[in-house]
C-alpha positions as CSV (number, residue, x, y, z in Angstrom):
1,M,-9.5,16.8,68.8
2,R,-7.3,14.7,70.8
3,L,-5.2,11.6,70.1
4,I,-6.7,8.2,71.4
5,Y,-4.7,5.5,70.2
6,I,-1.8,4.5,68.0
7,Y,-1.2,1.3,66.2
8,I,2.3,0.6,65.1
9,N,3.1,-2.3,62.3
10,K,6.5,-1.3,62.3
11,F,8.3,1.7,62.8
12,R,12.3,1.7,64.4
13,N,12.2,-0.7,67.3
14,I,8.4,-1.2,67.2
15,F,7.2,-4.2,65.7
16,D,3.1,-4.6,65.8
17,Q,1.9,-3.0,69.1
18,E,-0.7,-0.4,69.9
19,I,-0.9,2.2,72.3
20,I,-4.0,3.3,74.2
21,L,-4.5,6.9,75.0
22,T,-8.2,7.1,76.1
23,D,-10.4,5.2,78.8
24,T,-13.5,6.5,76.9
25,Y,-13.0,3.7,73.8
26,D,-12.5,0.0,73.2
27,I,-10.3,-0.2,70.3
28,A,-9.3,-3.1,68.2
29,Y,-6.9,-3.3,64.9
30,D,-6.5,-6.5,62.7
31,P,-3.6,-5.6,60.7
32,I,-4.5,-8.5,58.5
33,S,-7.8,-6.6,57.0
34,T,-7.9,-3.4,55.2
35,F,-8.8,0.1,56.1
36,P,-11.5,0.7,57.4
37,N,-12.9,-2.8,57.9
38,A,-9.6,-3.5,60.4
39,L,-10.4,-0.7,63.0
40,S,-13.3,-1.5,65.3
41,I,-14.2,1.2,67.8
42,S,-17.0,1.2,70.4
43,K,-17.5,3.1,73.6
44,K,-17.1,2.5,77.5
45,E,-19.5,2.9,80.2
46,S,-18.1,6.2,81.6
47,T,-16.1,6.1,84.9
48,S,-16.2,9.1,87.5
49,K,-12.6,8.4,89.2
50,A,-10.9,11.0,86.7
51,N,-13.8,13.7,87.2
52,L,-13.8,13.7,90.6
53,I,-10.1,13.8,91.1
54,Y,-9.5,16.5,88.2
55,K,-12.7,18.3,89.0
56,D,-11.2,21.8,89.1
57,S,-8.0,20.8,87.0
58,L,-6.8,19.8,83.3
59,L,-4.6,17.0,83.9
60,S,-7.1,14.4,82.7
61,S,-5.6,15.8,79.4
62,V,-2.2,14.6,80.1
63,H,-0.9,11.4,79.1
64,M,2.7,9.8,80.4
65,I,4.7,7.5,78.8
66,A,7.9,5.7,80.4
67,G,10.1,3.0,80.8
68,K,13.3,1.6,79.9
69,T,16.0,3.4,78.4
70,G,16.5,2.4,74.8
71,A,12.6,1.1,74.8
72,G,11.3,3.6,72.5
73,K,9.9,6.3,74.0
74,T,11.4,9.3,71.7
75,N,10.7,6.7,68.8
76,I,7.1,7.4,69.3
77,F,7.3,10.8,69.9
78,Q,9.0,11.4,66.3
79,L,6.2,9.0,65.0
80,I,3.7,11.4,66.1
81,G,5.3,14.8,65.9
82,M,7.7,14.6,62.8
83,P,7.1,17.3,60.5
84,E,5.9,16.1,57.0
85,E,8.9,16.8,55.5
86,E,11.2,15.0,58.3
87,R,8.6,12.2,57.8
88,T,9.1,11.5,53.7
89,Q,12.5,11.9,53.9
90,D,13.6,9.8,57.0
91,S,10.7,7.0,56.6
92,E,12.0,3.6,56.1
93,A,10.5,1.3,53.4
94,D,8.6,-0.9,55.5
95,D,7.6,1.3,57.8
96,S,3.8,1.0,58.7
97,Y,1.5,2.8,61.0
98,F,-1.9,5.1,62.2
99,L,-3.0,7.7,64.4
100,L,-6.4,8.0,65.4
101,Y,-8.2,11.0,66.8
102,E,-11.3,11.8,68.6
103,T,-13.7,14.8,67.9
104,D,-17.1,15.6,69.2
105,G,-18.1,11.9,68.3
106,A,-16.5,12.0,65.0
107,F,-12.8,10.4,64.3
108,V,-9.8,11.5,62.3
109,A,-7.2,8.5,61.2
110,E,-3.7,9.4,59.7
111,L,-2.3,6.3,57.9
112,Y,1.0,5.6,56.5
113,S,1.7,2.6,54.4
114,I,-1.7,0.8,55.9
115,K,-3.4,-1.1,53.7
116,I,-6.6,0.7,52.5
117,D,-10.1,-0.9,50.7
118,K,-9.9,0.0,47.2
119,S,-13.2,1.8,47.4
120,L,-11.5,4.5,49.3
121,T,-8.2,5.5,47.6
122,L,-8.2,8.6,45.8
123,S,-6.6,7.8,42.3
124,D,-5.6,4.5,40.7
125,N,-3.0,6.4,38.9
126,S,0.0,5.3,41.4
127,D,1.3,2.6,38.7
128,N,1.8,5.2,36.1
129,L,3.2,7.7,38.8
130,N,5.7,5.1,39.5
131,N,6.2,4.7,36.0
132,D,7.1,8.5,35.6
133,L,9.1,8.7,38.5
134,S,11.5,5.8,37.6
135,L,13.4,8.2,35.6
136,F,14.0,10.7,38.7
137,P,17.4,9.9,41.2
138,E,16.5,7.5,44.0
139,Y,15.6,10.3,46.7
140,V,12.7,12.0,44.6
141,Q,11.5,8.4,44.4
142,K,11.4,7.8,48.0
143,Y,9.8,10.9,49.0
144,S,7.2,10.6,46.0
145,R,6.6,6.8,47.6
146,S,6.8,8.3,51.4
147,L,3.9,11.2,50.5
148,D,2.0,8.5,48.5
149,S,1.9,6.5,51.5
150,M,0.4,9.1,53.6
151,H,-3.2,9.3,53.7
152,C,-5.9,10.7,56.1
153,Y,-9.7,10.2,56.7
154,R,-12.7,11.5,59.2
155,F,-15.3,9.1,59.6
156,K,-17.9,8.5,62.2
157,T,-19.3,5.1,63.8
158,N,-22.5,3.3,64.1
159,G,-21.9,0.6,66.6
160,N,-18.4,-1.0,65.4
161,I,-18.9,0.4,62.0
162,L,-17.4,3.0,60.4
163,T,-19.6,5.6,58.4
164,D,-19.6,8.6,56.3
165,I,-15.6,8.1,55.5
166,E,-14.6,11.1,53.9
167,P,-11.0,12.0,52.6
168,I,-9.0,14.9,54.0
169,R,-6.6,15.7,51.7
170,S,-5.0,18.5,53.3
171,E,-4.8,20.3,56.9
172,S,-7.5,23.2,55.3
173,D,-10.0,20.2,55.0
174,L,-10.6,19.7,58.8
175,G,-12.1,22.9,59.3
176,K,-12.7,23.6,63.3
177,D,-11.0,20.0,63.8
178,N,-7.8,21.4,62.7
179,T,-5.0,20.3,65.3
180,Y,-1.6,21.3,65.5
181,I,1.1,19.5,67.0
182,F,3.9,20.8,68.7
183,N,6.6,18.6,69.2
184,G,8.4,19.7,72.1
185,Y,12.5,18.1,72.6
186,E,15.6,18.9,73.8
187,R,17.9,19.2,70.9
188,H,21.4,17.9,72.8
189,A,19.5,15.2,74.2
190,F,20.2,13.4,70.6
191,P,23.0,11.1,69.9
192,F,21.8,12.8,66.1
193,C,19.2,15.0,66.4
194,P,17.0,14.3,63.2
195,Y,15.7,17.9,63.0
196,E,17.0,20.8,61.6
197,E,18.0,23.9,64.1
198,M,15.2,25.9,62.2
199,R,14.7,29.4,63.7
200,L,11.6,30.3,61.6
201,E,8.4,28.3,62.1
202,D,6.5,26.0,59.2
203,N,3.9,28.1,57.7
204,N,2.9,25.7,55.2
205,S,-0.7,25.0,55.1
206,D,-0.2,22.3,52.1
207,N,0.3,19.0,54.5
208,K,-1.4,16.3,53.8
209,W,-1.7,15.5,57.7
210,M,-2.5,18.1,60.7
211,R,0.3,20.3,60.5
212,R,3.5,19.4,63.0
213,I,5.8,22.6,64.6
214,N,9.0,21.3,66.2
215,A,9.3,23.5,69.2
216,E,12.4,22.8,70.9
217,Y,12.7,24.1,74.6
218,H,15.6,26.4,73.6
219,R,13.4,28.0,71.2
220,T,11.4,29.3,73.6
221,A,10.8,33.2,73.5
222,L,13.1,34.8,76.5
223,W,10.3,37.0,77.1
224,N,7.9,33.8,78.3
225,S,11.1,31.8,80.1
226,C,11.7,35.1,81.9
227,R,7.7,35.1,83.3
228,F,8.3,31.6,84.7
229,L,11.9,32.6,86.6
230,K,10.2,35.6,87.6
231,E,7.5,33.7,89.2
232,Y,9.7,30.6,90.8
233,I,12.0,33.5,92.3
234,D,9.1,35.0,93.9
235,S,8.1,31.7,95.8
236,F,11.9,32.4,97.5
237,D,12.3,34.8,100.9
238,K,13.4,38.1,99.6
239,E,16.8,37.4,101.4
240,N,17.3,34.5,99.4
241,L,20.0,35.0,96.6
242,K,17.8,33.1,94.4
243,R,15.9,36.5,94.1
244,K,19.0,38.4,92.5
245,A,18.8,36.4,89.7
246,A,19.2,38.6,86.6
247,L,19.9,38.7,82.5
248,V,23.7,39.2,82.0
249,I,24.9,41.1,78.8
250,K,28.6,41.4,78.3
251,C,29.6,44.1,76.0
252,S,32.7,41.7,74.6
253,N,30.7,38.7,73.0
254,W,32.2,38.6,69.2
255,A,35.5,39.7,68.2
256,D,37.4,37.2,70.5
257,T,35.6,34.1,69.2
258,I,38.0,34.4,65.8
259,K,41.5,34.3,65.7
260,Q,42.3,36.7,63.0
261,R,45.2,38.9,63.9
262,L,44.6,42.5,62.7
263,D,47.1,45.3,62.2
264,D,47.3,47.0,65.8
265,N,47.3,50.6,64.7
266,L,44.3,50.0,62.7
267,K,42.7,48.5,65.7
268,K,43.8,51.8,68.0
269,H,42.3,54.0,65.3
270,D,39.1,52.2,64.3
271,Y,37.8,50.0,67.3
272,W,39.1,51.8,70.3
273,T,37.0,51.3,73.7
274,F,36.2,53.2,76.8
275,R,36.9,49.9,78.8
276,E,40.7,49.6,76.9
277,N,41.0,53.6,77.7
278,I,40.3,53.4,81.2
279,R,42.6,50.5,81.8
280,Q,45.2,52.3,80.0
281,E,44.7,55.2,82.3
282,E,44.8,53.2,85.3
283,I,48.2,51.7,83.8
284,D,49.5,54.8,83.3
285,K,48.5,56.2,86.8
286,V,50.5,53.2,88.6
287,T,53.4,54.0,86.1
288,G,53.7,57.8,86.9
289,K,52.8,58.8,83.1
290,A,51.1,61.7,82.9
291,T,47.0,61.4,82.0
292,K,44.5,63.5,81.3
293,N,41.0,63.8,82.7
294,S,39.2,62.6,79.8
295,K,35.1,63.7,79.9
296,R,33.3,60.6,79.2
297,P,29.4,60.0,78.6
298,A,27.3,57.9,80.7
299,I,28.1,54.5,81.9
300,K,25.6,52.8,79.9
301,H,26.7,54.9,76.8
302,Q,30.1,53.8,77.0
303,F,28.8,50.3,77.2
304,V,26.5,50.0,74.1
305,H,29.9,51.9,72.5
306,D,31.7,49.2,73.4
307,L,29.2,46.5,72.7
308,W,28.8,47.8,68.6
309,T,32.8,48.3,68.6
310,D,32.9,44.8,69.7
311,F,30.8,43.7,66.6
312,A,32.5,45.9,63.9
313,L,35.7,44.2,64.9
314,Y,34.2,40.8,64.9
315,L,33.1,41.9,61.2
316,R,36.3,43.2,60.2
317,E,38.1,39.9,61.4
318,W,35.8,37.9,59.3
319,I,36.8,40.3,56.4
320,S,40.5,39.3,57.0
321,Y,39.5,35.8,57.2
322,I,37.6,36.2,54.1
323,Q,40.2,37.9,51.7
324,M,42.5,35.1,52.5
325,Y,40.7,33.6,49.6
326,P,40.3,34.7,46.0
327,V,36.8,36.0,44.6
328,E,35.4,33.1,42.4
329,I,33.3,34.4,39.7
330,P,30.4,32.3,38.4
331,E,30.9,31.6,35.0
332,E,27.4,32.8,33.8
333,N,28.3,36.4,35.3
334,L,31.6,36.4,33.0
335,D,31.4,38.9,29.9
336,S,33.0,37.1,26.5
337,T,36.7,38.2,27.3
338,G,35.9,35.8,30.1
339,T,37.6,38.2,33.0
340,Q,35.0,40.7,33.8
341,D,31.9,40.2,36.4
342,V,29.3,41.9,34.6
343,Y,26.8,40.5,37.2
344,Q,28.5,42.4,39.7
345,E,29.0,45.7,37.5
346,F,25.4,46.1,37.1
347,I,24.5,45.7,40.9
348,D,27.1,48.4,41.6
349,Y,25.9,50.5,39.1
350,Y,22.2,50.1,40.4
351,Y,23.2,50.3,43.6
352,E,25.3,53.9,43.2
353,K,22.2,55.1,41.0
354,Q,20.0,54.5,44.3
355,F,22.4,56.0,46.7
356,E,22.4,59.4,44.4
357,E,18.6,59.4,44.5
358,Q,18.4,59.1,48.2
359,K,21.1,61.7,48.7
360,K,19.1,64.2,46.0
361,T,15.7,63.1,48.0
362,S,17.2,63.7,51.8
363,G,19.1,66.9,50.9
364,K,21.8,65.9,53.0
365,R,25.8,65.5,52.5
366,D,27.5,62.8,53.6
367,K,31.3,63.8,54.2
368,N,32.0,59.8,54.0
369,P,29.6,58.1,51.9
370,I,29.5,54.2,51.9
371,D,31.3,52.4,49.0
372,P,30.9,48.8,49.8
373,T,33.5,48.0,47.3
374,V,36.3,49.5,49.4
375,L,37.2,48.9,52.9
376,P,36.5,52.0,55.7
377,D,39.6,51.4,57.3
378,Y,41.0,54.5,59.0
379,E,38.1,56.4,57.9
380,E,36.8,59.3,60.7
381,I,33.2,58.0,60.9
382,S,31.3,56.7,63.9
383,I,31.1,53.4,64.7
384,L,27.2,52.5,63.8
385,K,28.6,53.9,60.2
386,R,31.7,51.4,60.2
387,I,29.4,48.4,61.1
388,E,26.9,49.3,58.3
389,W,30.1,49.5,55.8
390,L,31.4,46.6,57.0
391,S,28.1,44.5,56.6
392,M,27.5,45.8,53.2
393,W,31.2,45.0,52.0
394,I,30.3,41.5,53.2
395,D,27.0,41.4,51.8
396,R,28.3,42.7,48.3
397,R,31.1,39.9,48.6
398,G,28.7,37.2,49.3
399,D,25.5,37.7,46.6
400,G,26.8,40.5,45.1
401,V,23.7,43.0,46.8
402,P,25.0,45.5,49.4
403,Q,22.0,45.7,51.6
404,S,21.5,42.1,52.0
405,L,21.0,39.9,55.2
406,L,24.3,41.1,57.2
407,W,23.0,44.7,56.6
408,Q,19.6,43.5,58.3
409,I,21.9,42.5,61.0
410,Y,23.2,45.6,61.7
411,G,19.9,47.0,61.7
412,D,19.1,44.5,65.0
413,I,22.3,45.5,66.7
414,K,21.9,49.1,66.0
415,D,18.2,48.5,67.8
416,I,19.6,46.7,70.4
417,G,22.1,49.3,71.5
418,D,19.4,52.0,71.1
419,I,17.3,50.0,73.3
420,L,20.0,49.6,75.9
421,N,20.5,53.1,76.0
422,K,17.2,53.7,77.5
423,F,17.7,51.5,80.6
424,D,18.7,53.1,84.1
425,D,22.6,53.8,84.4
426,K,22.3,51.4,87.2
427,Y,22.1,48.2,85.4
428,F,25.3,48.8,84.0
429,T,29.4,48.7,84.5
430,N,32.1,49.5,82.1
431,D,31.8,45.7,80.3
432,T,28.3,44.1,81.7
433,F,24.6,44.9,81.5
434,T,22.9,43.2,84.5
435,L,19.1,43.2,84.7
436,P,17.6,41.5,87.7
437,I,14.8,39.6,86.6
438,E,12.4,41.0,89.4
439,E,13.1,44.4,87.7
440,M,12.1,43.1,84.2
441,Y,8.2,43.4,84.4
442,T,8.0,47.0,86.2
443,D,6.1,49.8,84.4
444,K,8.9,51.2,83.4
445,N,11.1,48.7,82.0
446,K,8.7,45.8,81.0
447,K,8.0,47.1,77.3
448,L,12.1,47.9,76.8
449,V,12.8,44.1,77.8
450,E,10.0,43.1,75.3
451,T,11.3,45.0,72.8
452,L,15.1,44.3,73.6
453,F,14.5,40.6,73.2
454,E,12.4,40.7,69.7
455,C,15.4,42.3,69.0
456,M,17.8,39.7,70.2
457,E,15.6,36.8,68.7
458,Q,14.5,37.8,65.5
459,Y,17.5,36.8,62.9
460,R,18.0,34.4,60.6
461,P,21.9,32.6,60.6
462,D,23.3,34.1,57.1
463,D,25.0,32.0,54.5
464,T,28.7,32.6,55.4
465,G,28.5,31.2,58.8
466,I,29.4,34.5,60.9
467,F,25.9,33.8,62.9
468,T,24.8,30.2,63.5
469,K,23.6,30.2,66.9
470,E,22.4,33.6,68.4
471,L,22.9,37.3,67.5
472,L,23.8,38.4,71.0
473,P,24.7,35.9,73.4
474,Y,23.3,36.3,77.3
475,R,23.3,34.2,80.2
476,F,21.8,34.2,83.4
477,S,23.4,35.0,87.1
478,C,21.9,32.7,90.1
479,I,19.9,30.1,87.9
480,S,20.6,26.8,87.5
481,S,20.6,24.6,83.9
482,G,17.7,22.8,85.7
483,E,15.8,26.0,86.4
484,Y,16.0,27.2,83.4
485,Q,14.9,24.1,81.8
486,F,12.1,24.5,83.6
487,A,11.2,27.8,82.9
488,K,11.9,27.3,79.2
489,V,9.5,24.1,79.0
490,M,6.9,26.1,80.7
491,G,7.3,29.0,78.7
492,G,7.3,27.2,75.4
493,I,3.6,26.0,76.6
494,E,2.4,29.0,77.3
495,E,3.5,30.9,74.3
496,Y,1.9,27.8,71.8
497,C,-1.2,28.6,74.2
498,V,-1.4,32.2,73.7
499,K,-1.1,31.8,70.3
500,L,-3.7,29.5,69.9
501,S,-6.3,31.5,72.3
502,V,-5.6,34.9,70.1
503,G,-5.5,33.6,66.5
504,G,-1.9,33.4,66.1
505,Y,-2.5,30.3,64.2
506,G,-5.7,30.6,62.3
507,N,-8.8,30.1,63.6
508,H,-8.1,28.7,67.2
509,P,-6.7,25.2,66.0
510,N,-6.9,23.0,68.6
511,L,-3.2,21.7,70.2
512,I,-1.3,18.4,71.0
513,Y,1.8,19.1,73.0
514,L,4.7,16.5,73.2
515,L,6.9,17.1,75.6
516,D,10.3,14.5,75.4
517,E,12.0,14.5,78.8
518,P,10.9,17.7,79.8
519,E,12.4,17.0,83.4
520,T,16.3,16.8,82.2
521,Y,18.2,18.9,84.1
522,M,15.4,19.5,86.8
523,H,15.9,18.7,90.8
524,P,13.6,16.3,92.2
525,E,11.7,19.5,93.5
526,L,11.2,20.9,90.5
527,C,10.2,17.2,89.0
528,R,7.9,16.7,92.3
529,T,5.9,20.1,91.5
530,F,6.0,20.2,87.8
531,M,2.5,18.5,87.1
532,Y,1.0,21.1,89.2
533,R,2.4,24.0,87.4
534,L,1.9,22.8,84.2
535,D,-1.8,22.3,85.4
536,K,-1.5,25.8,86.4
537,V,-0.6,27.1,82.9
538,L,-3.1,25.3,81.0
539,K,-6.0,26.6,83.4
540,E,-4.9,29.7,82.7
541,R,-4.1,30.1,78.8
542,T,-5.7,27.5,77.0
543,G,-8.7,29.5,76.2
544,D,-11.2,28.0,73.9
545,S,-9.1,25.3,72.3
546,D,-9.1,22.0,73.1
547,I,-5.6,20.9,74.3
548,Q,-3.9,17.6,75.2
549,I,-0.6,17.1,76.4
550,L,1.8,13.5,76.3
551,I,4.9,13.6,78.1
552,S,7.8,11.1,78.3
553,T,10.0,10.9,81.1
554,H,12.1,9.2,83.4
555,S,11.1,10.7,86.7
556,P,8.9,8.9,89.5
557,L,7.8,11.8,90.5
558,L,6.1,13.1,87.5
559,L,3.9,10.0,87.3
560,S,2.8,10.2,90.9
561,D,0.5,12.8,89.8
562,V,-1.6,11.1,87.1
563,L,-4.1,7.9,87.3
564,P,-3.1,4.1,85.8
565,S,-5.3,4.8,82.5
566,Q,-2.9,8.0,82.0
567,I,0.2,5.6,81.7
568,T,1.9,3.8,79.1
569,R,4.7,1.8,79.9
570,L,7.5,0.2,77.6
571,D,10.0,-2.3,78.2
572,L,12.4,-4.4,75.8
573,D,12.4,-7.7,75.2
574,S,15.7,-10.0,74.5
575,M,16.1,-8.8,71.0
576,G,15.7,-5.0,71.7
577,K,12.4,-4.9,70.8
578,C,9.8,-2.5,72.2
579,I,7.0,-4.1,74.2
580,I,4.2,-1.8,74.9
581,R,1.9,-2.1,77.8
582,N,-0.9,0.0,78.5
583,G,-1.7,1.4,81.8
584,A,-0.3,0.1,85.0
585,E,-0.6,-2.7,87.4
586,K,-0.3,-0.6,90.3
587,A,-2.2,2.5,91.4
588,Y,0.5,5.4,90.9
589,F,-1.9,8.2,92.1
590,G,-0.2,9.7,94.9
591,A,2.5,6.4,95.3
592,N,6.1,6.6,96.8
593,I,8.7,6.7,94.2
594,H,9.8,2.9,94.7
595,T,6.5,1.5,93.7
596,I,6.3,3.7,90.8
597,L,10.3,2.8,90.0
598,A,9.7,-0.9,90.1
599,D,6.4,-1.0,88.0
600,G,6.8,2.0,85.5
601,F,10.2,2.0,85.0
602,F,10.5,-2.0,85.1
603,L,13.7,-1.5,87.8
604,N,14.5,-5.2,89.5
605,Y,15.9,-3.0,92.2
606,T,15.2,0.5,93.6
607,I,19.1,0.9,95.2
608,G,22.1,1.5,93.4
609,E,24.0,-1.8,92.0
610,Y,27.2,-1.1,94.0
611,S,25.4,-1.2,97.2
612,R,23.1,-3.8,96.1
613,Q,25.7,-6.1,95.2
614,Y,27.9,-4.9,98.3
615,L,25.2,-6.1,100.6
616,Q,24.2,-9.1,99.0
617,D,28.0,-10.2,99.4
618,R,27.6,-9.2,103.2
619,L,24.8,-11.2,103.4
620,N,26.0,-14.2,101.7
621,W,29.0,-13.8,104.1
622,L,26.9,-13.7,107.5
623,K,25.2,-16.8,106.3
624,T,28.0,-18.8,106.3
625,I,29.3,-17.3,109.8
626,I,26.2,-18.1,111.6
627,Q,27.0,-21.7,110.5
628,K,30.6,-22.0,111.6
629,D,31.1,-23.5,115.1
630,H,34.1,-21.6,116.0
631,L,35.0,-18.0,114.4
632,T,38.9,-17.1,113.2
633,E,40.3,-14.1,114.4
634,R,39.8,-12.7,111.0
635,D,36.0,-13.4,111.2
636,K,35.8,-11.7,114.3
637,S,37.6,-8.6,112.9
638,E,35.3,-8.6,110.0
639,L,31.8,-8.7,112.3
640,K,33.3,-5.8,114.6
641,Q,34.1,-4.0,111.3
642,F,31.0,-4.6,109.7
643,K,28.7,-3.8,113.0
644,D,30.1,-0.3,112.5
645,I,28.8,-0.3,109.0
646,V,25.2,-1.2,109.4
647,P,24.2,1.8,111.0
648,I,24.6,4.2,107.9
649,I,22.1,1.5,105.6
650,G,19.2,3.8,104.6
651,D,16.6,1.1,104.1
652,D,15.0,0.3,107.6
653,L,13.9,-2.8,105.9
654,I,17.6,-4.1,105.0
655,R,19.1,-2.8,108.1
656,S,16.7,-4.4,110.5
657,S,17.5,-8.0,108.4
658,F,21.5,-7.3,109.3
659,E,20.6,-6.3,112.8
660,L,18.8,-9.9,113.4
661,L,21.5,-11.7,111.3
662,L,24.3,-10.0,113.4
663,K,22.4,-10.9,116.9
664,Q,23.0,-14.5,116.0
665,T,26.7,-14.0,115.9
666,E,26.9,-12.7,119.3
667,D,27.7,-16.0,121.0
668,K,30.2,-16.7,118.6
669,T,32.2,-13.4,119.8
């Protein structure tokens, strides 16, 4: 299924505009009439141009949206890709639009506040519903009205007449036509991002429209991003520094991010590190103090110990911060005296009984059993047990249950350390783990890397705010922000294509992927090859599912790989309203940048404004010089200076024009 047409009566800065995403059909919509009579669809005569150019390519499934900044490209992508929750919450009262899809000769229409013929309405109790809702808060009424404004129909055509119209009440009714719309965007490109930063995908199948899934570029799985980084760096010579690009993880990631001071004696006893001990020994040697030749484990084990210790210290600092605030007992948890937390007493009793049962079953004795009601300060225990203890203390302080979310994160941190311990020592120093991207996919490392990335990414942010962005910070060396952006975008497309092809989203649904300015941060050379690389991804990974890609862009290099019918251009009128122009007035395929900039982005000039105004000023000045009968000494001096500037003008035509004008002044000097 593919999106072929959008009519927008009103959305943000777009009024009474249509977007045509197909050259197969003529589509018209009359906003005065009601659906379905307002819609007219007729098939065009086929053209062979795209078939010839894209014979061995999937770029025919791509449509580009370009135009002026602020014209509404992102608004259109939000209209298409906004999940149901945001659509019902953020829509304005007078929003009205519909989206039309085509699939094997049949059509599906998603309508939002579009006038519908009464014979098609699913029920006539909306007035009663509104009356029932009048007692509810305004936001509940707004949500209900928005949800009630969403309709979906499937139908066929006979000539210009819509036939076999049937309502779609939920995405499950679409069957084999089910399509997922992935909304790809860069969160930090928004002044205010309208979408929550969610780490778990929406698995709700009870949507009134086709399912939308936010696919932020930075949420692309590390495994997929690194695969494309490897493909990218493999294109360089072996001697090139790019071949040394690597994933870098430090052992100090957390403790320094919170400014909460702990007692020095406690830190030395409970949170010592190999790194600090080595540093102190080096200082002692320099100052002439006696030192012991300490026997240490392998360098990777030192690194993992210090990584875990830094995490433990971070938790202990958080606890010190938490202890600054008194415990607030919910009123419903208090006993009759109003002083005892009976709920917490029950949870503690239940945990203690459970712990005793586990001890009996295992037959093991624990010299230092974990008591989450107290802190493990100065206890002689392993660093892992200290992390577990601290995690349980924080969990108990939060929701009363010692083995809750942070305790689960402790398990992830433990697993990460255990995996790192399996890598070769050569990747470690005292404070850094450096894994070259080229070596990630060797037989020895591939499974380890895949498991490591899964542990790093499978977590949820906790309620207390201890973790908000990521569990284990990392960075890449020898990789620019543009190169990483390229890998995230391509990796994200591959990630969802693979999920579709292997049934990760049910019975092989189709895919519409929105890429909002994917070229952000990218070097022009990456932009130039972007469509070529995208085509390779689509050909290799789409399987049986149909896929359509919609791209908004500011890069003329992306537009030079598509045909005029694959382009929608957005302009602005004097009031700041969007004007949509379907198709291109000039041929973009293989065109130079200047042609595309002028036509696709509505630029009046294709050189920088400072240089344009400077050259325009010099042009006007030269014309006055030519008209003079006699030149002053100042005129002659300025002419001499300008002659030295003309050779550095980049545009051949502009430079030649100035040279001709200067020749006309020669007899005056």
